[in-house]
C-alpha positions in Angstrom: -21.7 10.5 -31.9 -23.6 11.8 -28.9 -22.4 15.1 -27.2 -21.1 14.4 -23.9 -22.9 16.4 -21.1 -21.9 16.9 -17.6 -24.7 15.7 -15.3 -26.4 17.9 -12.9 -25.2 17.0 -9.4 -27.9 18.9 -7.7 -27.0 19.2 -4.1 -23.8 17.2 -4.3 -20.7 19.3 -3.9 -17.0 18.6 -4.3 -15.5 17.7 -1.0 -11.8 18.4 -0.2 -9.7 15.4 1.0 -8.0 15.6 4.3 -5.2 13.3 5.1 -4.9 12.2 8.8 -1.7 10.3 10.0 -2.8 6.9 11.0 0.4 4.7 11.5 3.8 3.7 10.3 4.7 0.2 9.0 8.5 -0.7 8.9 9.0 -3.8 6.5 12.0 -5.9 5.4 12.1 -7.8 2.1 14.4 -10.3 0.5 16.6 -8.9 -2.1 14.7 -7.9 -5.3 14.4 -10.2 -8.3 14.0 -8.0 -11.6 13.4 -9.7 -14.9 12.2 -8.9 -18.3 9.0 -10.7 -19.5 6.5 -10.6 -22.6 4.6 -7.8 -20.6 7.7 -5.7 -19.7 9.8 -5.6 -16.6 9.1 -7.6 -13.5 9.9 -6.9 -10.0 9.4 -9.5 -7.1 10.5 -9.3 -3.4 9.2 -11.7 -0.6 8.3 -9.8 2.6 10.1 -11.4 5.6 9.1 -9.2 8.4 8.3 -5.9 9.9 6.2 -4.0 12.6 3.5 -1.7 13.1 3.5 0.2 16.4 0.8 3.1 17.1 -1.9 3.7 19.6 -4.5 1.9 17.5 -2.6 -1.0 15.8 0.3 -2.9 17.0 1.2 -6.0 14.8 4.0 -7.7 13.2 4.3 -8.3 9.4 3.7 -12.1 9.1 7.0 -13.4 7.3 6.6 -15.0 3.9 2.8 -13.9 3.6 3.3 -12.3 0.3 5.5 -9.5 -1.2 5.9 -7.0 -3.9 4.8 -8.1 -7.5 5.7 -4.9 -9.3 5.9 -4.1 -13.1 8.3 -1.7 -14.5 7.2 0.8 -17.2 9.0 0.9 -20.3 11.3 3.9 -20.9 10.5 5.9 -17.7 11.5 3.7 -14.8 8.4 4.0 -12.9 7.5 1.0 -10.9 3.8 0.1 -10.7 3.4 -1.1 -7.1 1.2 -4.3 -6.4 2.0 -5.6 -3.1 0.2 -7.8 -0.6 0.9 -9.2 2.8 -0.5 -10.2 6.2 -0.2 -8.6 9.5 -0.5 -10.5 12.7 -2.0 -8.0 15.5 -1.1 -8.4 19.1 -4.3 -10.0 20.1 -3.8 -12.8 17.3 -6.0 -11.3 14.5 -4.8 -11.6 11.0 -5.1 -8.5 8.9 -4.6 -8.5 5.0 -3.0 -5.4 3.5 -2.8 -4.5 -0.3 -0.8 -1.7 -1.9 -1.7 -0.4 -5.4 0.2 2.6 -6.9 3.4 3.8 -8.2 7.0 4.6 -7.3 8.9 7.0 -9.5 12.8 6.9 -9.8 13.1 10.2 -8.2 11.7 8.5 -5.0 8.2 9.8 -5.1 6.1 6.8 -3.9 2.4 6.9 -3.7 0.1 4.0 -3.1 -3.6 3.5 -1.8 -3.9 0.7 0.7 -6.8 -1.7 1.0 -6.9 -3.4 4.4 -9.2 -6.3 5.2 -9.4 -6.9 9.0 -12.0 -9.0 11.2 -15.3 -7.2 11.6 -15.8 -8.4 15.2 -12.8 -7.0 16.9 -10.9 -3.9 17.7 -9.5 -3.5 14.1 -12.8 -3.3 12.3 -12.1 0.5 11.7 -9.5 -0.5 9.1 -12.2 -2.0 6.9 -13.7 0.5 4.4 -11.1 3.1 5.2 -9.1 4.6 2.6 -5.5 5.1 3.3 -3.0 7.0 1.2 0.5 5.7 1.7 4.0 7.3 1.3 7.3 5.4 1.6 10.9 5.5 1.8 13.2 2.8 0.7 16.7 1.8 1.7 19.2 2.0 -1.2 19.3 -1.8 -1.4 15.5 -1.8 -1.4 15.2 -4.4 1.4 14.0 -1.8 4.2 10.9 0.3 3.5 9.1 2.7 5.9 5.4 3.1 4.9 3.4 6.0 6.4 -0.2 5.5 6.3 -2.8 8.4 6.3 -6.5 8.1 6.5 -8.2 10.0 3.5 -11.3 11.7 5.1 
């Protein structure tokens, strides 16, 4: 077996990540559906609406454009987040949003958001931007407030 050696990074240096608040998204979901499958627990909710209001992005969540397709980890209650949906911006542009991350039973919620927006308009800044997202859910899991932070 070969010995592992850390490569010489030369002039490359570790960079600290700074999070800058970007916007908040308020979403509304159908009631959750949970069931057991061969791969463990499954959790599904259709997204039925919501809004984004900020200086750089004003949009509505496009109803029935996706939802949460989460899995439940066995034994610890952690929900692996896999959600995607569409936004419709005030100018009519459609913007795709994908969340990947996890939600712990103690309420700790962290995901990375991938956003795909038209490149020829005012929302091109969303493309290629890494967003770290936190969230709080209502007790019935139907209302979620997501806070998006740009990772610089």
